[in-house]
Steps between C-alpha positions, in 0.01 A plus 500: 500500500404181321324572172613864480715631218863576585533723196522503123808572291499556124828518311612373162871500585494269805395601846544460871226517760536581870267279704371640830636217714586134526251243385369302205362711217307394194676672210346528154694594189294634212662557160318692227602545136434797275168350391380481857524122525595391852659197660534460876648268757467496879721347765568538871810688613629478855668818620745444788711734711734277698681601817810282553777528757841331486672426832788293627873466462775526238335255259199734498694827497711415195839478673781441251327704230541873562299727272832648387817292540836630622668709232858621553491692829121533515317282752218267403157661511187348654135594530572489872859484623421388857322188368685447169157515341500468122245530219647173364354296789282206403220645712510825301520317167199284590291807585603674179412198289162465671410851391646469150321170433152657516406850377204494739717448809702759688741400774618710791812323630681612815851360533608464866732197507836569665826314452605321818146500638368231731156430642590657835737761360340668203147365471382511863752739653726786398813437295814704434526374143782346298647854482417675830414870484776736605258672737416172675142480371325167457249353259158448655357144509389414149163353600417816695598713200273290278212559744566874507521537122204271428298712744222245534475418130479139393836363387483285188835327556793498739820372336729363773861388488623411848676212674853497360642741757296339778704182450822703456550394139773752419687403819473133402647579157784704648576226754543252215709745297737571789492167682613149414220242535264767627220248560699270730606532862768759586571644152822694452612773262531357151873449437464608135306815588782739412546327167125519432501870581785551256318316221170680559611854586785534257420729211213684669694824488348760731291231673784256567556630854130476590495144368810400697342642817222242462766225529701663782619211720597735786136602544359146515357375830482118535128494591414671171623193307244253638240513223292218647458680833426830329227345284345242733475706817642850474811707458689548825554859391132553578534378859437724799566315824445176315166606353426505129387860474442487124285185514704364213577152372280246327355397837344846546378555144149346538441712811622808314247440223224457758586840645498651152161346425355635825622853423365487144162387632503774765598796283422431135185460296631215287374145465747225593488358147615837365831472688763364261810349666774435243740209543880517487639281220772236518791655312765237569523333155613586150318450170589127498368445851851465644545636852712815513820487701837665551783254427613296801851589615719729290352544152715494189515796268211398273283384791580815693407733217169320440425496871580869536249577226221248563516353852419634844852544640593248766173303491573143394256258339453328836405826668283603207313169508436549872364846428268355237378202701485665840480879484304575184272196516409558865447872437262440208313232697455738795378775269257268322364358826452845651323628189261205521448556874399863454309467172760698301589437138840331474683609187668169424580562134831672576715192558413315176563815299852530644589145395814512287581854613673442833802691628756304295291465182613644170203739522443558872190681620691617807750776569841342562724619784758669282230667289321664791804721565503608136124559489436675831836535677433261792442133583127530571381400153665158496268197453199718425303473175632705210263653244406167331455353847261775604311457174456134596374609843248731336378222270452265796305763695277567199431130445393464863291819473326371185407177676312699767291710262 
């Protein structure tokens, strides 16, 4: 109670003191010398025990950054295989740094984000996961799991990364990799696709076959090449009798966020301004600000080698510029507007931090397509933040957090 002593500790070699609970305590330090002379100082110390949950998709889970990378014949290892959940996630790093920054603050962080998650498949409903269980089990809706684990306790922050899968971002990328002029009417299979696959997959050793499967022209369906349709409205693969069962596409994203907000308000004891929605950065330019792009037509030897190392295979500058102007700009605008509508914190410091570190930069903060096979043995990690990228995410979250305190 106010005015009561929380205890006294005497130690000449440094000391720690366990306070009985959260709150602001007046702490006095008294130093005495051998002659009995004393000096003292008093200051207030705020003791905090923060409860933070991280939810969302692959940008939140840490996709592309397994806790242990592929080594020889050993598979990559994750905190959670079903969700490709990693301790290198920006959400995790932000929580760790919050605790380490203040000796009077402890943080309980619960990591629930799941690669491939969407608002309606992962956050608000069950989800098989990026690696489905062999026994057919499913992951319970993340918001319901938060409610169960919080058990009525006040939540100090909810870190959220969601929206990319709702607008089919990975399908848009693959459409532009496999298709020629993916953003125009009636795109066709890119005529240099086989060449691109050869440049990119060659030299991957044990992972060469998995890489070539990504470019398999025999498995391509024409409707999967229309990136504009997939982004603007929805992927036809999600149709059931002409209905968009996944509620995907940029047109549905604001409604999806409204549903998420309603469920958070219904189930969780968290203030709207303690919900932190992190933006997805524009990663389409190099360190000089030049738009990335696979060479038009058949690349020469030097162009082909550079492209195979630094460019998204098959995505030309024209397609990349469309992705920047249309896909990424509209996505960030929708996220920002929805955050404002619901009183959430919008973590908008991600994009400026990624400037100069796009996919084709000399020092990219993203996992490149060929590298994801080497790192984790599959294509799922491509175009996700690497470790420096997740460190930038953590820094942006912490800056937004600090502005609310």
